[in-house]
N, C-alpha and C positions, 0 to 999 in steps of 0.2 A: 526300182526305177529312179528314185531321187538320187541314190548313190551313183548310178550310171550317168545321170544328167550332170551331177556335180563334177564328175571326172571330165565331162566334155566341156563344161562352160566355166568352171571355177579353176583358173590357172594360177592366180596369185596366192602364194602360200605364206609369205613372210609378213604381209601387211594384215594384221589381225582385224583392224576396223573394216578393211575392204572385204575380207573373207566373210565377216559377219553380215555385211550388207548384201553381198552376192548370194549367200545362203538364204537370207530372208526373202530376197526377191524371187529366187528360184522356187522356194517352198510356197510363196504366195501364188505364183503362176500355176504350179502344179495343183494347188488347192482350188483355184478358180476352175480349172479344167475338170477336175474330178467331181466337184460339187455340182457343176452344170450338168454333167453326164448323169449324176445321181438324181438331180431334180427332174430331168426329162424322163428317166426310167420310172421313178416313183409316181410322177404325175400321171403317166400313162397307166400304171398299175392301179392308182387310185380311181381313175375314171372307169377302168374295166370292172373293178370290184365294188364301186360305189362306197368306198371306205373313207370316212372323214379323217381317221387316224393316219392312213397312208398318204392322203392328199396333204394333210397338215405337215407330215414328215417331209414331203417333197418340198414344200415352201420353206421349211426349216433349212434344207440343203441349199435352196436358192439364197437365203439370207447368209448362209455360210460362205457362199461364193462372194457375196458382198463383203463379208468380214475378211476373207482372204485378200480381196482387193485393198481394203483398208490397211491390212498388215503390210502388204507389198508397198503401198504408198508411204506408210510410216517408216519402213526401213530405208526407202529411197530418200525421204526428207531428212531422216536422222543422220544420214551420211554426209549432209552438207557441211562444208568447212566453216569454222568459226568466222564471225565478222564483227564489225564494230558494235553492232547492237546486241550480239549474242557471243561474247568473247569466250564462253565455255562450250560452244558448239550447240548442236540441235538434237543431242542424243535423247532428251526426254520426250521427243515426239514419238519415239517407239513406245513409251509407256502410255501416251495418250491414245495411240492407235489400238493398243491392247484394251484400253478402257472403252473405246468405241465398239470393239468386238464384244466385250462383255455386255454393253448396253443393248446391242442387237440381239444377243442371246436372251436377255431378260424380256425384251419386247416380244420375241417369238414365243417364249414360254407363256406369257400372258395371253396372247392371241390363241394359242393352241388350247390352253385350259378353258378359255371362254367358248370356243367352238365345240369343244368336247362336251362341255356341260349342256350345250344346246342339243347335241346328239343324244345325250342321256335322256333328256326330257322328251325328245321326239325321235326315237330310234328308227333306223331304216335297216333293212336286211342287206347284208354284204354278200358279194359273190366271190367264189374261189375258183382260181384257174392256175394251171401250171406256170404260165408266164409271170403271174403275180408272185408265186412262190420263188421262182428263179431270181426275179428282180430284187426281192427283199433279201434273199440269202446272199446275193452278190453285193448288195449294199452294205450288209453287216461286215463282210470281209474287207471291202474297200475302206470303210470307216475305221476298222481295226488297224489296217495298214497306215492310214493317215494319222491316227493317234500315235502309233509307234514312231513314225519318222518325225513328227512334230515334237514329241517328247525328247527323242534322242538328239535331234539337232538343236532344239531349244536348250537342252542341258549342255551340249558341246559349246555353243556360242553364248551361253548365259543370257537367254532372251525370255523375259517374262511374257511378252506378247505371243511368242511361239508356244510356250507352255500353256498359255490360255487357249490357244487354238487346239492344242493337243487334248486339253480337258473337254473342249467343245466336241471334238471328234469322238472321244470316248463316250460322252453322254449321248451323242447321236447314235452310236452303235447300240447302246443299251435301249434307247428309245425304239429303234427299228426292230430289235429283238422282241420287244413287248408288242409292237404292231404285228409282227409275224405270228406271235403266239395267239393274239386275238383273232387273226384271220383263220388260223387252224382250229381254234376252239369253236368259232362260229360255224365253220364248215362241218366239223365232225360231231358236234353236239347240238347245233341249232341255237345255242345261247349267244345272244348278241351283246358282247362286252366291248364293242368297238369304242363307244364313248368313254367308258371307264378306263380303258387302256390309253385313250388319248389324254385323259387327265393325268394318268401315271407318267406318260411320256413328258407332258408339260412340267411335272414336278421334277423329273430327272434334269430337264433342260434348265429349270429355274435354279436348282442347286449348282449346276455347272456355271451358270452366269454369275451367281454370287461369289463363287470361288475365283473365277477369272477376274472379277472386278476387284476383289481384295488383293490379289497378287499384283495387279497393275496399279492400283491406287496407292498402296503402301509406299512404293518408291517415290511417288509424287509428293506424298505427305512428309517423307523424311524418315524412313525406317532405320532401325539399328543395323549395322553391317553384319554380314555372316561371321559366325564365330571362327571359322577356318581362315577367313581373310584377316581377321584381327590377330589371330595367332601367328600368321605369316609376318605381319607388320612387327609384332612384338619380338619375334625371333630374329628378324633382321636388325632391329634397333639394339636389342640387348646383347647381340653377339659382340658388340664393341665394349671392352672392359672399362673404357672411360665413362660410359653411361651407367649410372647406379640405379636408375629406375625411370619409369615413364608414367605419365598420367594425362588426363584431359585429351585423350585421343578422340578425334572427330574425323569421320569419313564423309566428305561432301560428294554426293552422287549426282552427276549431271548426265546420266545415261549409261548404259552398259559399256564398260571399257573406258569410262571418262570420270574416274574418281580423283579427288584431291584430298590430301591428308594433312591435318595439322595436329601437333602433339607437343607436350612439354617433356623435355628430357632432363633428368636430374644429373648434375655433374658436380665434381668436387670443387668447392669454393677455393681451395688452396691450389688448384691446378693452374697451368699456364693458359691464359685466355685464348691466345692465338692458336695454340695446339688443339685445344678443345673445339674451337670454331672450325678448324680444319676437319676434325673428326665428324662434326655435325654436317658439314658439307658433303663428306663422303657417304654418310648415312642417307642423306637426301638423294644423292645420285644413285645409290644402290636401290632405294625404293623405286626410283624412276625406271631403272634398268630391269629389275626383276619383277616388279608388279605393274609397271606402266602407269604409275601414279605420280603426279606432282606433289611434293611434300614441303611443308613449312614447319620447322622445328624451333621451338622456343627453349632456350637454355635456362634451367632453374638451378642456381648454385646452392649446394647444401654443405654444411660443415661436416667433414669426415675425420679430421685429425684430432678434434677435441674429445677426450674420453668422457668428460662430464656431459657434454651435449649428446654423445652417443648413448650413454646410460639413460638420460632423460627421454630420448626418442624411443628406446626399447621399452621403458616403463609405460609411457603413454600409449604406445602401440598395443601392449598387453592389456591395459585397462579398456581400450576401445574394443578389442576382441572379446573381452569378458562380457561386454554389453551385448554384442552380436557379431559373429564371425564375418558376416557379409559387409560390415563397415570397414573401410580402410582409411588411411591417412597419408597425406603428402605435403610437400613444401614445409617441412618442420624447421622452425628457427627458434632460437632462444635469445631473448634480450634481458640481460641481467642489470638490475639497478641496486641502489643501496638499501631500499626498503622492500622491494618485491622483484619477482622475476616473471616476465611474460613468456608464455609458451605459445607460439604462433604457428598455426597449421590449418589445413583444410580437411574437412571430412567428406569422404566419398560415400554416398548413400544411394541404394536403389530407389527407383521411383515409387514402388509399392511398399516402402518401409512403414511399419505401423506407428512409429513414434513421430510426432510432429517435429519439425526442424528446431523450433525454439526449445521444446522440451528436451530434445536430444542434446543440444548444446549445454543446457543447464545441467543435465545428468553427467556429461563429461566433466564439466567444471567441478561438480561435487566430488566425483570419483578421484580426480587429480588432487584436489585439496585434501581429501581424506588420506591419500597415499603419500603425498609429497609435503604437505603443510599449508598453512593458511597464507603464506607469502607467495604462493604460486598462483598466477592468474592465467586463464585460458583465453586466447584471442583466436576465434575460429569462425568459419562460415561453412555452410553445407553446399556441396556440389552434387549434381546428379550425373550418373554415368551415361555417356552417349553410345556406349557399346553394350552388348549383352553380357 
């Protein structure tokens, strides 16, 4: 159904931002309609069967309709053009809408568990009928369909909010399956497990809420970019032979499809400055064209023609790798004096590295002086990687 509606209502194919927004709005409208239908059906089934689990599951679908409205509103607002107060656009509103969906999921889980515990303490007999069975079975199929299209389209347009909605639909499907099982067990065995199944449904929903919150909160906090995206950036930059290396890559995320990139590119100090600057401009334009990202590249000159400097760089690189292969080095420079030589560079260390920064710098100094002599001094600082 969603594919058919997309063919009817989504006509713009070249504007990626507009396509994302239209898909988000379409899925939000479909989600509202289906969840309201499910609420009406389950509420009726809950009244007929006197089941707290079915009635609670019905109100869960009603909250899902509200969540779909929030998602729809989030896509609509996120598509607003940049202005003087928000020069990077409004794309992060989509993450906020996903966080609101997660909050609604967690609230519903709490209320469901609370009501189910009351049903365990004061059990009531539930009734079974063919309409109840049909409504619950149809609900499971509808929620499976909703989970599939939300995951599929969320992946296609890279939307954390839609993936959170897909996770919610999948948890709802599992919850309804548990409710159906409780209804069948109560009918055929006489054992009333309605309240216990309500608690189990609540736990399902609770885990879905935590997962959805994590996926939408991480971009707001500033998570590391995807490894595939980083590899694409590195591939484009390093395809130019004038660039000898890159480091300090930072991806600034202002919402899906609204990334800005900054990085340092190592270039030969002996090269022609104007020619290298032209190469950097070309790389920035290529990143914009191929990845849709504005890029700012800082040039770091390194000495490449001096054989002695090259040997020193290779020696220090080897010593650092002996300490731990996860450590790397960049911005290597050599300042030679009459009495001593300074080796200046930055160390790139993972956040969870077990050795403290000060101890690591002292260790590198000791290893360098052991290998090269007492007149070599290390001038360094420790950087942390902004990418995985």
